[in-house]
Backbone bond lengths (Angstrom), bond angles and torsions (degrees), N, CA, C in turn:
res aa  C-N    CA-C-N  psi(-1)  N-CA   C-N-CA  omega(-1)  CA-C   N-CA-C  phi
1 M - - - 1.451 - - 1.532 109.14 -
2 T 1.307 116.41 133.31 1.454 121.99 178.23 1.522 109.40 -87.51
3 I 1.310 115.31 132.37 1.463 120.61 177.56 1.522 107.95 -82.84
4 R 1.314 115.46 129.76 1.465 120.47 177.93 1.520 108.75 -104.47
5 L 1.315 115.12 114.66 1.458 121.30 -177.95 1.521 111.59 -76.55
6 P 1.330 117.15 154.18 1.459 119.23 167.90 1.529 108.90 -57.24
7 L 1.307 117.33 148.02 1.448 122.44 -172.47 1.532 112.96 -54.33
8 R 1.303 117.96 -42.02 1.470 120.45 -178.31 1.530 110.86 -60.25
9 F 1.319 116.55 -43.57 1.459 119.85 -179.45 1.525 111.30 -72.42
10 R 1.333 117.00 -32.56 1.465 119.81 176.66 1.526 110.25 -66.60
11 L 1.333 117.12 -36.24 1.459 120.66 175.89 1.531 110.78 -61.67
12 L 1.317 117.24 -44.38 1.457 120.90 178.01 1.521 110.24 -61.81
13 E 1.316 116.28 -45.93 1.458 120.41 179.67 1.533 110.92 -60.20
14 L 1.319 116.11 -45.05 1.462 120.92 -179.12 1.524 111.33 -64.40
15 L 1.311 117.65 -41.72 1.459 120.38 179.66 1.532 112.03 -71.00
16 C 1.313 118.15 -19.88 1.462 120.35 173.33 1.532 110.61 -76.61
17 E 1.316 117.18 -21.67 1.463 121.91 178.20 1.532 111.77 -85.91
18 L 1.329 117.34 -24.58 1.464 122.64 -176.02 1.523 110.54 -106.52
19 P 1.329 117.66 153.16 1.467 118.52 175.15 1.532 111.76 -66.24
20 S 1.337 117.40 -38.71 1.461 123.26 176.91 1.526 107.50 -172.01
21 A 1.338 116.26 165.49 1.460 119.91 -179.78 1.524 110.47 -163.77
22 T 1.335 114.84 157.90 1.466 122.63 174.73 1.525 108.54 -103.10
23 V 1.318 116.72 170.24 1.463 121.10 179.35 1.536 111.76 -58.25
24 P 1.342 120.48 -48.26 1.468 119.16 179.02 1.535 113.18 -60.65
25 E 1.321 117.48 -36.43 1.464 120.31 177.70 1.524 110.95 -65.97
26 L 1.321 116.59 -41.79 1.464 120.39 178.48 1.522 111.05 -66.70
27 M 1.331 117.36 -40.19 1.463 120.57 178.42 1.524 110.63 -60.49
28 A 1.315 117.36 -41.97 1.464 120.84 179.65 1.527 110.72 -63.28
29 R 1.317 117.26 -40.67 1.464 120.72 -179.54 1.531 112.48 -71.10
30 L 1.317 117.44 -29.56 1.463 121.61 -177.46 1.528 113.51 -91.32
31 Q 1.305 117.06 -5.94 1.468 121.59 -175.13 1.530 112.06 -54.89
32 R 1.313 117.39 -44.44 1.465 120.12 -177.02 1.536 112.09 -66.17
33 E 1.331 116.84 -37.94 1.463 121.03 -177.55 1.530 113.30 -80.51
34 Y 1.326 116.75 -41.34 1.463 121.21 -170.89 1.522 113.14 -121.07
35 G 1.321 117.71 10.38 1.461 122.03 -174.25 1.518 114.91 -59.20
36 G 1.312 117.79 -27.75 1.453 120.86 -179.97 1.517 114.11 -84.66
37 E 1.311 117.38 3.12 1.458 120.62 -177.05 1.530 110.95 -106.47
38 R 1.306 115.26 144.85 1.468 120.18 -179.71 1.519 112.62 -70.29
39 Q 1.323 116.39 -16.91 1.463 119.14 -179.06 1.527 112.79 -74.67
40 L 1.324 118.38 -12.47 1.461 120.39 179.23 1.525 109.00 -82.67
41 R 1.337 114.53 72.32 1.463 122.69 177.21 1.524 107.13 -130.61
42 A 1.311 115.77 151.71 1.462 120.79 -177.18 1.528 111.59 -56.87
43 S 1.322 117.06 -42.17 1.470 119.60 -177.76 1.524 111.98 -65.11
44 V 1.315 117.56 -37.16 1.466 121.49 179.28 1.530 109.83 -70.33
45 L 1.332 116.92 -45.68 1.455 120.08 178.78 1.526 111.24 -61.06
46 L 1.319 116.79 -42.91 1.460 120.08 178.89 1.529 110.49 -60.97
47 G 1.312 117.32 -40.96 1.464 120.79 177.31 1.519 111.97 -61.01
48 H 1.335 117.10 -43.63 1.465 120.83 177.29 1.529 110.63 -63.56
49 L 1.321 116.66 -43.91 1.466 120.97 -178.68 1.531 111.36 -63.90
50 L 1.321 116.46 -41.20 1.469 119.80 178.44 1.528 111.53 -66.72
51 S 1.326 117.37 -35.72 1.467 120.80 176.32 1.524 111.15 -66.37
52 L 1.331 116.12 -42.56 1.468 120.08 177.72 1.526 110.83 -65.17
53 R 1.329 116.59 -35.39 1.465 120.73 176.54 1.529 110.30 -66.48
54 A 1.319 117.10 -43.85 1.466 120.99 179.84 1.527 111.35 -62.49
55 A 1.334 116.94 -30.05 1.458 121.16 178.53 1.529 112.13 -82.86
56 G 1.336 117.36 -3.18 1.456 121.02 178.50 1.518 114.42 84.81
57 L 1.331 117.26 10.64 1.463 120.65 -178.30 1.525 112.45 -90.57
58 L 1.330 116.57 -19.35 1.460 122.73 176.03 1.513 108.53 -130.19
59 E 1.338 115.18 162.44 1.458 120.91 174.80 1.520 109.32 -137.18
60 D 1.331 115.20 158.86 1.463 121.28 174.77 1.522 108.85 -78.71
61 R 1.303 116.04 141.80 1.459 121.13 174.29 1.524 110.06 -121.71
62 G 1.317 116.52 28.99 1.457 120.44 178.87 1.513 111.19 106.03
63 G 1.304 114.45 -166.21 1.452 120.53 -179.10 1.503 110.64 -168.27
64 S 1.302 114.97 170.25 1.464 121.04 178.39 1.521 107.61 -155.24
65 L 1.305 115.98 174.46 1.453 121.23 176.48 1.525 108.97 -103.16
66 D 1.341 115.96 137.67 1.459 118.68 175.90 1.528 109.21 -83.75
67 S 1.325 116.50 -175.43 1.467 120.75 -176.40 1.529 112.67 -64.60
68 D 1.333 117.81 -21.28 1.469 121.83 178.10 1.530 112.61 -90.26
69 G 1.323 115.88 -2.81 1.457 119.73 -178.49 1.516 113.74 86.45
70 S 1.330 117.78 10.40 1.465 121.70 177.82 1.527 109.60 -85.86
71 L 1.317 115.67 145.75 1.453 121.30 -179.72 1.527 110.29 -74.88
72 L 1.323 116.40 130.13 1.461 123.12 174.76 1.520 108.15 -111.82
73 L 1.318 116.74 109.01 1.457 121.05 176.89 1.520 109.06 -84.50
74 V 1.318 115.54 144.71 1.462 121.78 177.88 1.524 107.29 -107.44
75 F 1.340 116.35 127.59 1.462 122.22 -178.21 1.518 110.05 -115.67
76 A 1.340 115.67 150.04 1.456 122.55 175.54 1.526 108.27 -144.01
77 A 1.318 116.08 152.85 1.464 121.08 178.91 1.529 109.96 -74.46
78 T 1.310 115.67 145.61 1.461 121.64 173.97 1.533 108.18 -94.41
79 E 1.312 116.30 173.21 1.470 119.79 175.51 1.527 110.66 -62.49
80 A 1.329 116.40 -36.22 1.469 119.82 177.47 1.530 110.22 -63.86
81 G 1.326 117.25 -38.66 1.460 121.03 177.27 1.515 111.79 -65.34
82 R 1.319 116.48 -42.68 1.469 120.78 178.10 1.529 110.95 -63.41
83 A 1.320 116.41 -36.32 1.463 120.25 179.96 1.526 111.74 -66.95
84 R 1.323 117.34 -27.04 1.467 120.98 -179.21 1.527 113.02 -74.96
85 L 1.312 117.87 -16.12 1.465 120.30 -178.76 1.522 112.40 -60.09
86 K 1.307 117.28 -28.53 1.460 119.45 -178.92 1.531 112.35 -64.55
87 Y 1.328 117.37 -18.61 1.460 121.16 179.30 1.527 112.97 -87.35
88 L 1.324 116.91 -11.02 1.462 120.36 178.63 1.523 109.70 -84.06
89 P 1.325 117.06 148.29 1.470 118.96 178.51 1.525 110.88 -65.32
90 R 1.323 115.13 148.50 1.451 121.18 176.35 1.520 108.80 -67.75
91 R 1.333 115.65 135.16 1.477 120.50 179.39 1.506 108.28 -108.99
92 R 1.329 114.99 139.70 1.463 120.03 174.68 1.499 109.05 -94.61
93 S 1.313 116.57 141.01 1.475 121.00 179.32 1.499 110.94 -84.26
């Protein structure tokens, strides 16, 4: 049985696997796991990412504007965030 983490913790786990990512990139990667849930929206993901950043588990790696002129922030895991992974349950692939 595969353990399904709460979305906030899955975001941390995913960002520990990637060098960095934006909200649209994370949404695309999470679509298969969380696509049927209403929480998989850009505004919700951004809120989780900002909370993880405020806790020191993520950091900003800059930003850019997309084709619509919206700001795309780039997030990456910090060493403190990577250290927290040991508290998450082991997931089977």
